[in-house]
N, C-alpha and C positions, 0 to 999 in steps of 0.2 A: 453097561454094554452100549456101544454107539450104534445109532441107526445107520442103515445104508443110505446113501445120498438120495435126495429127491432131485429129479431131473426134468427139464423141459427145454424146448427149442423155440427161439423167437425169430420170426421171418416177417418182414414188412409186407410180403405178398399175401399173408394170411392174417386178416384183421377182423374185428367185430363191428366197429363203427367209430365215428368221431363223437367224442363226448359232448353232449349238450351242456353248456355251463350251468344250466338250471338244475343239474344233478346235485349241486352243492348248495341247496336251499335250506331254509330253516322255517320255524313256525313260532309265531307269537300269538298266544291266546290270553284272553282276560281270565286267567286262572291263577289262584294263589298270588305269588309275588313276581310273576313273569313280567308284567307291565309295571305295577306300582311297587317302588323300591327296587325294581330290577332295571328295566330300560329307562323308566321315567320316575324321577324323584326331585321335584323342583327345590326341595329344602336341602338337598345334599350339597356339601361344599364344592363338589366338582360339577354341579349342574350348569348347563349352558342357558342361554336366553330362552330356550324352548322347554326347559325343565328336563332335558335329557342328560343322563349321567355320562360325562365325557370319558370317564375311565372305562365304562362299559362299551361305549362307541368304539374306543380304541381296540378293545379286545375283539369286538365283532368284525372290525376291519381286518384284524389279524387272522381271524377265522376264514375270511374270504367268502362270506355268504353272498349268494347270487340272487336268489329269489326268496321272498318271505310271504308265507301264508298267514292271513289275518282276517277277522279277529277270533276265529275258532275253526274247528273244534266244537265240542258240545255247547259251548257258550253261544255260538252263532244261532242256534236253533230257536232261541227266544229273544234274540237281540233286535232292537229297533235302531237302525243306523242313524236316524235323526237325532237320537239322544246324544250322539258323540260329535255333533257339529255345532258351530256357533259359539257365542261367548261362554267360556268355561263356567263362570259364576251362575249362569242361567240353566245349566244342564241338570237334568233330573237324576236323583238317586233311585236306583231300581233294585229289586230282588233279582239276583242271578240264580235261576232255578237249577242250572247245571251243576254248580259247585257250592250251592247253599251259602252264598256270600252276598255282600252288598256291593253293587257296582256304582261307583261315583260318576263315571263318564267324564272324568277330568282328561282322560286320554281317549281320542277318537280318530276319525279318518284323517283330519288335517294334521294332527300330531304324528300319526303313523307315516304320512307322506313326507313330513319334515325329517323324521328319523331316517327314512330311506334315502333322502337326498344327501344325508351326511354319512351314510355307509355304502352307498353305491348299489343298493339292491333294487330288484324289480318287484312290484307287488303282485301277489295272487290274492285277490279279494274274494272272500266267501260271502255268499248271500244266504239269507234266512229262508229256507224252504220248509221249515218246521211249523212255525206259527204264522208265517206270511206266505206270499206267493208272487205271481207274475208282476203285478202292479208295483210292488215294493222293490223288486229286483230291477225293473226298468227305471224306477225313480232314482235309486242310488247310482245307476250308471249315468243317468242324465246329469245328476248333481256332480259326479266325478269327472265326466268326460266331455260334456257338451260345452262349446266355447262360451256362448252367451246368448241372450235374447229370449230365454225361457224362464219360467218361474224358478226352477230348481238351479239352473246354471247361474242365473243372476243372484240367487241366494248364496251360492258358493262364493261369488265375487264379493258380495256384501260381507261375507264372513272373513274376507281378507286374502282369498286365494284367487287371484285374477286369472292365472293360467290353468287350463284343464289339467287334471292329474294324469290323464293318458293311461288308465288302467286297461290292459289288454287281456290279462289272464284272470278268469273268474271260476271259482269253485261253486258248483250248484248244490249247496247244502253240505251236510256232514253226517256220515254214518247213519243214514236214514233207515237202514235195516235193523238198527239196535233198539230193543225195547226201552232202554234207558234214555233214548233221545226224545226231547220235547218235540211233539209232532211226528213221532215214529209212523212210518208208512209201509205198506206192502210194496213189493217191487213194481207192480203195475201202477199203483197210485203215484209212487215217486217217479217212475219213468215217464208217465204222461205229464206230470207237473214240470219235470226238468226239461222235457222237450218243448213245452209251451214257453217256459222262461227263456230258454236258449233262442228259440225262434223270435220272440219279441225283442230280446236284448240285441240280437244281431241286426234287427231292423234299425236300432239306434246306432250301432257301431258294427259295420260289416267285418271289421278286422279282428273282432274279439275271438278269443279261444276259450273253450269251456272244458272243465273237468267235471264228469258226472261221478256220483258216489258208487264205488264198488262195495264189496263186503267190508265190514268192520274188522274182520280177521278170518284166517283160514279155518278156525274152529267153529265159525258160525254154521248152524244147521242148514242155512240157505246158500252157503258159499257155492259159487259156480252158477247155480240156478238164478240167484239174484242178478249177477252180472249179465247173464243171457237175456233175462226179461227186460232189465233196464236198457240194455243196448238195442234190443228189438225196437224200442221206442225212440232212441236217441242217436242211433249209429251215424246218420248223416249230418247230425247237428253237433255232436261231441267231437272233441279232439283227443281227449284223454279219459281214462277211467282210473279212479283212485284206488290205491292199495295201502293198507295199514298193517303193521306188524310190530310187536314188542316181544322181547325175550328177557328171561330172568333165570338165575341159577336156582334150581330146586335143591333142597337140603340133601347133601351127600352125593350130588351127581354133577360135579364140575365137568367131567368128560363130555356129557351131553350138552351142557351149556356152551362149551367151547366149539361145538359143532352146530350151533344154532343156524349158521348160514346155509346148512344143508336144507333146512326147512324153508328158509328164505328163498333159496333157488327154486324149490318146488312150488312155492307160492307164486313167484313171478311167472314161471313157465305154465302153471295152471291157468292163471288169468289171461296170459297171452293166447293160450289154446282156446279159451272161451271166446275171446274177442275175435279170433280168426274164424272160429266156427260160425259165429253170428254173421261176420262179413261174407263168408262163403254162402251161407243160407240166403242172404239178401242179394247175392250176386254183385257185391260192391267191390270196386277197385281200391277203395279207401282202406287204410290200415290204421287202426286205433293204437295209440301208444299209452304207456302207463305213467301216472303221476303217483309215485310212492311217497305221498305227502304226510305220512306219519311213520317214523321208524325210530327205534332206540332200544336200549336196555332200560327196563322199567320193572321195579320190584313191586308188582301189584298184589302179590299174595302174602307179603310180609306184614306183620302187625305195624301199624303206623303210630308214630309219636306225635302226630299233629293234633290229636284231641278231637272234640266235637266240631262239626261244621255248623256254626251257630250264628250265621248271618253277620259275620264280622267283615271288616274291610281288609282286603289283601292278606288273608291268613297264610300261614306257612303250610302249603300243601304240596305233596309229591316232591319233596326236596331230597331226592336220592343222592347219596355221596358215593362216587364211583371209585372202584379199585383198579389195580393193574389188570386183573382178570377181566373186569368189565370193559376196559379199554381195548384189550386184545379182541374180545368178541365184537365190540363196536367197530374196530378196524376190519374185521372179517366181513361184517355187514357192508361196509363201504366197498370192499372187494367184490362182493356179489352184485352191488349196484353197477359198478364199472363193467363187470363181465357181461352184464345184460344191457349195455349202453345202446344196443340196436333197438330196444323196445322201451327201456325206461328213460324217458326224456326229462322228467322232473322228479326230484326227491327233496323232501323237507324233513330235516332232523327235528323231532319234537322233544323238547322245545328249546328255546334259545338261552333263556336266563332263569336261573333258580329252580324252575319246575322241570325235573328230569333233564337237566341242562348241562352243557359244557362250561358255562360261566356261572359262578356263584357271587352273590353280593351280601353285604350286611347293610341295613338301613343306616345311613349316616356314616358308614364305614367303608372298608375296602371291597374291591372286586378281585376275584382270582380264577385261575384256570383249573378245571377238574382234569382228571387223567384223560377223559375222552376228548378234551379240547385238541390234543396234539394230533391224533390220527386224522381228525376232520381238517384241521388247518393244513397239514401236509398233503392230504389228498386233494384239497381244493387248489393248492398252489401248484402241485406237480402232476395232477391227474387230468389236466386239460390238454387234450390232444386226441390221438387215434389209439384206441384200445387194440392191442394185438392178441391173437388167440394164444391161450396157454392151456396145453393139454399135458398135465404133469404126471409123471410116473413117481408116485410117492409111497413111502411106507404108510401103513394104515393102523388104526386102533379101533377098539370096540366101544360102542356107546349103547346105553339101554333104550334111548329114545330114537336115535337116528341110524341104528345099525352100525355097519362098518363105515368109518369115515377116514379120509386121508389126513395125515398129520399136517401136510402143507396145504395152505389155501393161498393162492397167488393170482395176480394179474400184472399186466405191463402196459404202459402208456407211452407212445412215441410222439415226441414233439417234432412234427415235420419241418418246422422252421429251423430248428437248431440241430436236429438229428439226435438229440439226447433221448434216452429211454429211462423211465423210472419203473422199477419193480416194487410192487407192494406185496408183502408176504407175511403170513402168520404161521408160526409154529404152534400147533394145538397141543403138542406134547407137554406134559407137566413136569417131567423130570429129566429128560434127555435133550441135549442139543441136536439139531437136525442139519446135517451137511446139505448144501444146495449147490447144484451144478447147472448152469444155463449156457446152452450153445447158441451163438449168434450167426445168422446168415443174412448177408446183404445189408448189414447195419453199420459197419465201419466203427464199431465201439472198441476202444482201446484203453479207456481210463475209468477208474472208479472215482466219481466226483464226491460221493458221500455214501456212507452206510450208517443210517440213524436207526437206533433200536430203542423201543420202549419195553422195559422189563424190570424186574426187581426180585431180589432174593425172597422178599415177602410178597406173594401174589395178592395179598389183601391190602397192600399199602395204598393209602389214599392221600389226596391233597385236601387240606382243611384250612379253616380260618387260622388255626394256631400254627399250622405248618404247610403253607400254600405251595412250597416248592419241593415237597417230599418226593414227588415222582415227576421226572422230566426226561425227554429223549436224550440218549447218550450216543457217542460215536463208537462204532464197533471196530475191532482190530482184525487185520488179516484178510480182509476181502480184497480179491485181486482178479484180474483178467490175464489168463495165460493161454497163448495159442488160440485165441478166439473163444475161450470158455471162461465164464465167470465161476469163481469158487468162493463160497461164503459159508459161514456157520451161523445158523439162526438159534439163539439161546432158547431154552425151554420157556414156554408160555410167553411169546414175544410178538410184538408188532414191529415190522422192519420196512424201512424205506431205503432202497438201494438205487442211487442215481448214477447213470453211466453216460459217458460221452467220448469225445475224441481227445487225444493228448495234444493235437495240433492247436 
């Protein structure tokens, strides 16, 4: 049985917001093989003069990553930034308490900034507010940003970086509400410390922007109350509050997994409501935005093949291999971020290489794209513009976790420069194709430039070292515009990118 069509109308008079390019960010943490044998492997045949893998750099540029959060994550809460600067051969080896590994510190702040210069990204530098505090946060800012003439800025110059790094975006700690966090704090303790750090750091650099820690997840018992208390201390100092969410398929419940973005929407809207409540209570004209700086599909509950965490260097940790189904859910999460572009200013896919990542590598060997690589690269390329409102009339289906959910999840982005529109759409249905009809008003769209679809007869198909091209986007047939209406068919369980323009 064929579904009735899903329908919506696009009109440029009804929009959401212009997308902040930082929505297409990523995350590099000293965790597993994200850094070592991921981004950085001086012994690799493809390594450049800085020890960076050029094959990985090429894939990162293809992804279109705009901002990169570094160096953590849980790792940052016991990290001493001084360990990662200066001559590599003199850097200390440390215990990494977060991931029970050995940190060699061969890769640090200078190497990270060189990596960014080669990929075009902007840094989001996280400071340790777990085991350290205001003085150390000010110190790393002085080292990174002050031109010269002080002990720390001159130390940076002596280390070979004459020009300041110009870091403007700072994350004040990580997941400080989590009992697993080194230096875990109450909301009041953290809020006061974050406010003190932001106040002092802004005295060094008045142009700085700050992300304060929100809840580690919507399931935390202090969710909502944590944000309210932290923002009560930091509202006029902070620019963003962090949001974190991961989703996975539970045994036998793929329908609920495919509707994960229903929960993501509720999470975003809940944090926004809390931010606005605090602002109203403080009688502030300021509006806090969100930094969704950890998001992904992550199979946390599945038994791991990684073995004991035994204080080894760069162990294989959290190396999930993603299926077509995972990529469809991943694309749906991107749609949620775009649909909330008025309040989500920054988002960082966690993580970038090897660790729950779109890019995989082998030490001394190749690098390849996971299935999730493609939705991110397409959204980063075609999702920069003005998000138009999409209120779809869609067939629905039942889920055990999220109740009734629409089969269609979609958004649309208008490039005001070219007039082109890109529709990003997911069909959550597992067995039936979903007809789509979109009416245009005031857009002058007459031609389908492309309809790319990521799907497969096997929803569990994956890209692997042995078969790295098993899953790739393909061109769909039959998509057309007739009398100002787009007609397309979205295959079952699929991620779709439909680009529209003028035939002129």
